[in-house]
C-alpha positions, -999 to +999 in steps of 0.1 A: -323+508+754-294+501+775-261+491+761-258+460+783-291+447+772-292+411+760-278+403+727-290+367+723-271+337+708-282+329+672-258+304+659-270+297+623-266+259+619-292+248+645-321+268+630-310+269+592-339+251+581-362+274+601-345+305+588-350+291+552-387+287+560-388+322+574-369+335+545-392+322+519-423+335+540-411+370+540-406+368+504-443+361+499-453+387+521-428+412+507-440+403+471-475+411+481-463+447+493-442+452+460-471+443+440-496+469+454-472+497+462-458+525+438-423+521+431-398+540+453-362+546+447-339+516+453-368+493+461-374+508+494-411+504+489-409+465+490-392+459+524-400+449+560-392+467+592-383+456+625-408+464+654-414+453+690-433+422+678-413+410+648-415+422+613-441+444+596-449+456+559-463+490+573-497+500+556-500+485+521-525+504+498-545+474+489-584+471+495-590+490+528-555+493+535-536+464+550-506+459+575-491+424+575-471+415+605-447+386+614-453+384+652-422+364+660-427+365+698-462+350+697-455+329+665-485+343+645-489+360+611-514+388+614-530+411+590-550+441+599-568+470+584-583+501+594-619+489+597-607+474+629-607+438+613-579+414+616-572+377+604-541+355+607-528+321+615-501+304+635-464+303+624-455+268+628-440+238+609-456+239+574-446+239+536-442+271+519-471+261+497-493+258+528-481+293+540-487+308+505-523+294+505-530+305+541-516+341+534-538+345+503-569+335+523-561+359+550-557+389+525-588+380+508-607+379+541-598+414+548-609+426+511-574+428+497-562+415+463-536+384+471-520+386+437-481+390+434-453+373+417-454+337+426-416+326+427-387+336+449-359+360+440-321+359+446-321+323+454-307+294+431-331+269+414-362+287+428-394+266+429-428+286+428-444+290+462-476+271+455-456+242+441-431+242+472-448+213+492-419+201+513-425+202+548-404+229+566-397+230+604-403+259+626-378+264+656-399+290+676-371+296+702-345+304+674-370+325+657-380+345+688-340+348+695-335+361+661-360+388+663-346+400+697-312+403+680-327+422+653-343+447+677-307+454+692-292+457+657-321+479+644-313+504+673-277+505+664-282+510+626-308+537+632-283+554+657-254+552+630-280+564+605-284+599+622-247+606+615-254+615+579-267+645+563-271+634+529-295+608+514-297+576+537-319+548+534-344+537+561-330+507+583-352+478+565-351+443+557-346+431+522-366+399+518-347+387+486-312+385+503-328+383+539-306+411+553-312+441+574-294+471+559-287+508+558-273+526+530-255+560+527-254+578+492-227+603+480-251+622+457-231+610+426-243+588+399-227+551+396-214+531+368-241+508+353-243+477+374-236+444+357-265+428+372-264+391+372-278+383+407-296+351+405-333+353+397-334+390+401-342+412+370-311+433+360-334+464+357-339+462+395-304+457+405-292+486+383-319+510+397-308+499+433-271+509+425-278+539+403-259+559+426-227+556+446-232+538+479-219+528+512-241+500+526-239+480+559-262+453+570-267+420+587-272+384+577-286+357+598-262+333+577-261+316+544-255+330+511-218+325+512-212+328+551-224+303+575-226+323+605-247+354+615-225+384+604-225+421+596-211+434+564-202+467+547-194+473+511-192+501+485-205+504+450-183+512+431-157+495+451-128+523+454-092+513+448-074+502+482-108+494+499-100+458+507-065+468+522-080+497+545-076+488+581-111+489+599-124+483+634-131+462+657-104+438+656-125+409+647-136+426+615-120+415+582-124+418+544-138+386+528-124+385+491-151+360+481-180+384+491-160+415+482-169+432+515-159+437+550-175+412+575-178+412+612-192+381+631-224+387+651-207+366+682-178+391+682-201+418+689-224+399+713-194+389+734-180+424+733-177+442+766-198+470+750-218+454+719-231+487+709-197+505+705-184+475+689-208+476+661-207+514+657-169+510+655-175+486+624-201+508+610-182+541+612-148+528+601-160+509+570-180+540+558-148+561+565-128+537+544-154+540+515-160+577+519-123+587+520-111+565+493-139+575+469-138+613+479-171+618+493-181+654+504-170+654+540-199+679+548-225+650+543-214+635+577-223+650+612-222+639+648-245+610+657-278+623+669-285+631+705-320+624+722-341+654+726-315+678+710-316+694+677-284+693+657-265+724+660-261+744+627-234+769+624 
């Protein structure tokens, strides 16, 4: 993927209502995956992944085996299984209750069990999906641009991921907070997390943060910051983290969020967006790792195409 590839504009305000609709829809699909997949450390079994068409669950062990995909270029929800059968429906203006109902019928038609927790997580004052009958818009152009942005971001996050030899997460989208994320682990246990995330069991939060992390990601907007932004934080937060200088110049520490942020627009408008984002990811990780005294041998050079990493 070339560095000068288009990073589309995705201002949050014009599509925030459509974004909220997509967020709730990903929660429904994500909860279906969660309900039918054995638990993997740090909830990695519940996430979605970016692909060329949109967002996918990967294969879910339910019925004959089912993959669900948000095709954000053709504006369809598609479910398919190894028998060759598929089913789905258009992504268009509708209520969350209507999406929930259509989704359950789609899964049942393929021989799956559309049973999952029926209420949103990590949102204030959640309304059960089946009761959320408010009509929601669907800005197809904004959704398509959001997906194209995720494709660019996913590529850089995966490149950054190659520079670490220790435990590191896949690049995946958490539907609770609706962020694309990649997380590195020091290998040491962390203090018990206090929990307290709205409408998320503390047991889930504490298992997610059972070990020291340096985590980076991307939000489309909302949740305390009303513009698309990259973020980076450490848990536990080492002393001096907020004061540590990081790159590029547009990056800053947000005291309310307790993490470094970098506006998407600053990356999009940079002469070299890939390099600007890698600077942010690398400098904020270095701040966390150096201040918390991570093992230096866990890091390595960024991976190169077609070349095995050299081992001394």
